[in-house]
N, C-alpha and C positions, 0 to 999 in steps of 0.2 A: 504494500499499499504505500510507503514511505517513498519507494522508487517512482511509483506511478504518479504520485504528487510532484516529485522533483521534476520528471520528464514533462509533466502539463506545464510545470510553471516556466521550464525552459521553451518550450513550445509557445506559450503565450508571449514570452519576451522576444522571442524570434519574430512572431507575427506582428508585434508591437513596432519593430523596428523595420519591417517591411514597407516598400512603397506600395500603396494600393494600384496606382497606375503612374507611369513615368510621363506618357503622352496622353492629355485630355481626350476622352472619348476615342482613344486608339487611333487618333488621326494620323499619327507618324509610328514607324517601327521603334520598338522598344526592346527589341531581340537582345541586343548586346549589353543593354543596361540591365535588363533582367538576369541575362547570364551572369553578369558582374555581382549582382545581388546574392545570387544562389551560391557563388563561390566565397563571399565575405561574410554573409549573415552567420554562419557558423562561429566565427571568431569575434562577433560584434556583442559587446557586453553592455547592457543598460547599468550604469553605476550609480551609486550615491556618494562615493569617494570625490567625485567631482560635479560640480554645479555650476550654474549661469555666473554664481559671484566669484568662483574661482578661475573661470576661463575668461573674464573680462575684467576691466578696470574697477568694478565694484569691490572686488577683494581687497584693492589697495587703497581705497578711500581713506581709511582711517589708520593707515600703517605709516609708521615713523619711516621718513625720507621718501617711500615710494609715493606718497601723496602730493608731492611738491608740484608736479606738473600733471594736470588732468589729461592724461591721455587715454580718450574712452575705448581705443581699438586694443589696448593692451590687455595682458593676462596678469594673475596676482602672484606675488611672490610665494604664497603657500603652494599653489601648483607647482611652481618651479622646484620647491624644498621637496615635494613629494615625488616628483619624477627624478630629481638627482639620487634620492634614495633608492627608488626603484631601479635605477640604472647602476646602482653601485659605484657612483663616481668618488674618487678619493681626492685628497689635497693635493696631490702631485699631478692629477689630471688637468685637461683644458676642456672646457665647454664652449659651444659655439652658439650664437644666434644671428642668422644672416638678415632678420627683419628686427633690429633692436628696439625701435619704438622708444619707450621711456626708460629703456635699459633694465628692465625688471630681472631677466635671466643673469645679466653680469653683476648686479650689485647683490643678489642672492647668492651667487657664486664668491663672490669677495668675501661676504660675511662668513661663509663656510671654509674659507681659505683655498678655494679652487680658482685656478685662473681661467680666464675667458676671453673670447674674441667677439667682438659686436661690430656689426656691419649695418648702416643704413645710409640712405641716400638723401634723408632730410636733416636740414641743418639743426633744427631744434633738438633732434635726437642726439646730435653730437654735443650740444650745450648741456642738455640733461645729463647725459653720460658723464662729462667732464666735471659738473659741479657734484653730482651724487658720489662719484667714486673717489673723491678728494675729501670724504666726510670725516677723517681721522686727521687731516692735515690743517684745518682751520684754526686759526687764532681767535678763541672763542670770546677773549676780552676784547679784542680789535673789532669783532661784529657787533658786541655790544655797544661800543663807542660810536660806531657808525650808525647804529639804531638811534642813539639819543641825539646824535647831530642832526639826522634828517628828521626827527621829532620837532625839534626846535627850528629847523632851517627856514628862513624866509623865501618864499617861492615867489620869483618876480617875473613880470611880464618880458618874454624875450621875442625877439624878431626873428622867428623860425617857424616853419611849418612841416608838418608830417608829409613825406614824399609817398603819397597813397597810390596803390594800384588801382585800376579801374573798377575790380570787384571789391575793394576795401574803401572807396570814396566816401567821406563823410562817417567813418565809423566813430570818431570821437567828437565831442562837443568842442568848441574852441577852448573853453577852460581847461578841459581835461586833456586836450592835445598839447595845450602850453605847458601844463604841468608835468606831462610826462617828458617832453624833451627836455624841460629844465632840469629835472631830477637825473635823466641819462647823462646829460651834459656835467652836471655837478658830480656825479659818481665818477665819470671818466677823468674829470681833472683834478679829484680829491687826491690827498697825500697817503690814502690807505694802500695797503699791499694790493699787487695785482689779484692775488688769489681771491682776497675780499670783495674787490670790485667787481671781479667777474662773477661772484656769488650774487651781488645785488643788482647787477644788470640782469642776471637770470630770473631773480625775483620780478622785476619789471616785466619781463617775458610771460611770466605765469599770471599777471593780473590783467592784461590786455583786455581779454574777454569782459571781465568783470567791470571796468571802468569804461567800456564802449557801448554802443547802440546795438551791438550785436549778440547773439547766442548760437552756438553750435546746434545744428539739428539735422542729423542725417546727413544727406549729400552737399548741403550748403549751409551758409549762415543765415538765420532769420534777423530781421530788422526791426528795430523799435519804432514806434509811430512818430517818435520826435526826431528821427535822424533825417538829414538834408535829402538822402537818397529817397526815402519814402514820400516826403513832402513834395519834392519835385515830380516824382512818379505819379502822385495823386493830382497835382495841378495839371500835368499832361492829359491825364485821364477824364479830368473834369472838362478839360478844353475840347475833348473829342466826344463830349457826352457819355462817356463811362462812368459807372460807380467806382467809389474808392478800392483800393486792395482790402480784400477781406480780412487775409490772414495776418492781422497786424499783431506785433509782439510789445507787450507792455512789461518793461523791466522794473516798473516802480522807480524807487529812488537809487540813483546811480552813485556809488561811493566816490569819494574824491581819491586821486591818485595817491596822495600822502597817506590817507586812513587804510586804503586796500593795500598799500605797499608795507606799511608797518604791521598790519595784521598778518600778511604772509611771511614777511621776515620774521616776526616774533616766533611762529610756528617752526620756521626752519631753524632758527638759533636754539630754541629748545630742543629740537630733534638732534642737532648736531651736538648739544651738551649731553643729552642722554647717551647718544651713540659712543661718544667718547669716554663716558664713565663706565660703559658695559662692555665695550670692545677692545681689542688689542690688535696692533699691525701683525700681519702675516706676510709670508713671502709669495702671495699670489700676485699674478700679474694681470691687469685688465687693460685690453688692447680695443681701441676703437678705430674703424676704417669707415671714412665718411665717402660713401659712394654706392652705386647699385650693386647688389650682390652678383647680378648677372655678370658684372664685367670686373669684380673684385675677386669672387671666388676662384676663377681659372688661375689667378695669380699665386694662390697659396699652394704650398707643397702638399705632397701626397701623405696619408697616413699620420696625420698630426693632431686629430682631435678625437676626443674620447666620449663624446655625447654631444647632441644637438638638441636644444628646446626652442621652438619658435612658433610663430604664426604669420603666415603670409597674408597681406591683405586679402579680404574676402572679395570673391567674383560678384560683387553687388553694386557695382556703378559708383560706389563712393569715391570722390576725389579729394586725397588728403591736400591737394594744392589750394582747394576752395575751403575745405573744413576748417584747415589752419592757415588761411590766406593772411590773417592778420599777425600772427606770429612770424610768419614767412617774410611778410612785408617789413615787419619791425627789423628783422635780421638782414635786411638789405636786398631783398629780391623787388625786381621791377618788372613791367608787363612782360619784356622779352624773355627774361629767365625764368619767371614762373612758368612759362609755356614750354620752354625746353626741359625744366623740371618734371612738369606733367608727362612728358613723353619718357623721361627717364625712369619713372615709378613702374613697378609691375604692371602689366597692362589689366586694369580693372575698371576702366571708363571707358566710355564710347568714343572718347576723343583720341585713345592710344592707336598709334600705328604700329605696322608689324616692324619689329627690330631684327628680323631674320637676316637681312643682308649686312646690316651692322655688326651682327653677332659672327657672320662668315667672315667678314674682313678682320674682325678683331681676333679671331681664333687663328687666322692665317699669320696675323703679326707673332703670336706666340709660337708659331710652327706647330700647330695642332690642328691641321686641316682633317686629318682621319677622324679625331675626335669629333669634330664639328658634323662630319658626314654621318658618324654613328648615331649621334643624337637627332640629328635631322631624320635620319632613317627611321628612327624611333617613332619619331611624331608622325611620319607619313603612314606608319602601319598601325596606328592607334585606331582601332574599329570602333571603338566607344565614342571618341571625339568625333569621328567621321558620322556616326549615327547621329549625334546630337547636332552637328552643324548642318545636316541635311534636313533635320526635322524643323530647324529654326528658318532655314532658308525657305521651306514649305510654307512655314507660318508667315514669312515676310511677304511672299508672293501672294498669300491671302489676306494680306493687310493686317495681320495679327501682331506684328513686331513694329513697335513704334519708332524705332530707330534702327537702321541697318548696322550702325556702329557696335551694336550688342553682339551680333554676330561675329566681327572682326575681334571685338574684345575677348570673347570666349575662346576663339582659336588662340589668339596671344597669350591669353592667360595660361592655358594648359600647355602650350609650346614652350613659355618661358620658365613654367615649373619644370618641365622636362629637363632642361639646360641645368636649372638650379639643383634639382635632385640628383642629376648626374654628376655634379662637380661635388656635391656633399658626400656622394658614396665614395669618390676618389680620396677625399681629404679625411675621410674618417677612418679610424684603425679598425681592423678585423675584430669582431665581437662587439662593437660600440652600437649604441642604440640612438634613435632620434625620435622625437616626439612632435606632432605637427596638429596645432590646433586649427580648425578651419569649419565653415557652414555650408551646408548644402543650400542650393539656390533653385529658383524656378523663374523662367521667362517665357511669357505668351503660352502658359499651359504645359510647358516642357519642363519636367524635373530634372536637373542636372546634379547627380550623386557625387559632389567634389571629393569627399572622403574616399568613396570606393574608387574613383577614377584616379585620385592621387595614389592609392595603394597599387592599382593596375599598373601605373607609370613606375613606381618604384621597384616592382616585382620585376617588371621588364629590364630594369637597370642592374638588378643583382641583389637587392634587398629582400630580405625574408620578413613578410608581414607577420608581427607577432600578435598583435590585439588591436581592436578598434572599439575605444570605449565611447559610447554614446550617452549624452546627458538625459536625463528622464524628462525634463522640460523641452519640448520640441519646438521649433521656431515656427512662426506663421507666415502667412504670404501677405502682399500688399492688398488693400482693399480694392483695387481695381481689378487684381487677378483673381480674388475670392469671387468678386460680382461676377466675373465673367465664365470663370474655370472652377469654382468651388475650392474648398480648402483642401490642402494637403499638408500635413504636419511634416517639416523638413528636420533632418537629424543636424545636431552639432556634436561634432566628434573630436576625439583625440586620437590620433592613429599613432601606433608604435610600430617601428620597423627596426630590424638589426642588420648590419653589414657582416654577411658569412664569408 
């Protein structure tokens, strides 16, 4: 009877993780997606060890140091600690995160005495990494003096304006803009140490959204009704007989730059004080590489990494150069450089173009033409990806895909992941493991099992797929898709592979 109950429980779990239909109303072939599901369902486990809090930034919101910069796309330090333990990674080992984000993997590794390599193309990832990994080096008394100086500082009017991007124009009120620039200049010209000044400049970076008329919301920034952008847009609409914009944001009272800065700086100073009182320096080395992992991983030597914990950008059209436009703008990006950066990101937006020719030329400069050909052949022989692209092209012909860039995005996404996973396999030591956090997606009624497709790619490269952990709470679909195609629960997974 006990065995029967166990079998029934396992069967229910398997059925719970199955996708009822990949193509709405069987409009397109789902043969290879079904075959993939049949292959990986037996090693897919719905687990309570990991939840949405652990695999998102929510788990870091109240964590010392990790909460300094609100990087919503990240995962928690608790997840990293669990996986490091699972992988049996030791002090003398090296762990890698090719999509570093807020630096959670590296910072957690540092705390445990493990060396790390972090890679990210976004400048704020580098800024975050630099200040966090210096946690034991700060002069606490100097930081406290800086805090008191800024608390009593006379903020004057200056003849300077923020050099906005087109997409950030009018993000600050005139007073907030003046105070932000004044404080940045004051910090830069102050007599404090370079390390303390860099930290203070980072604090300014963390409060930009708070003191602005914007709020991060999915793919874009939302704008407060008081912003010049909304006011001008409504004036134009009124002139043409249109009603005002309905989705208006009201952020309420927006704090002054000084008050927001001091509040954030106080938290950071307290965190540093706590960390310095309970931690000790170790011999671990934390390395950051500012660039796209597509082009940075091929430079690394083979068999140097003992584990990988990462989460690629999800294939969901979210554009980090828009979500973090204010921060990137503050760090010096203009309209031209932001467009280039957008193309440098992993293809996950409709604006991304193919990088295949660029990669071919790059591998040639490294004298690795055969490696490029092998990876490209792997992509061309991916029958599941071909099935997905064919289905979406059919939906496009039927007028169901609202932007053909979605098809190019998905092709680019899995093609680029094939290059990345191939390079990770090369640089990982035999017997080492990799954990990848990702979400499944759905476009125009077609379910794309990102977790299983990634496992299939990994297996074709030479990895052994060990486990697929699935969160109990499934992800929903957009309201537009549910209205047209119904609801299909989508898995959020942590896939575990081993280099054998």
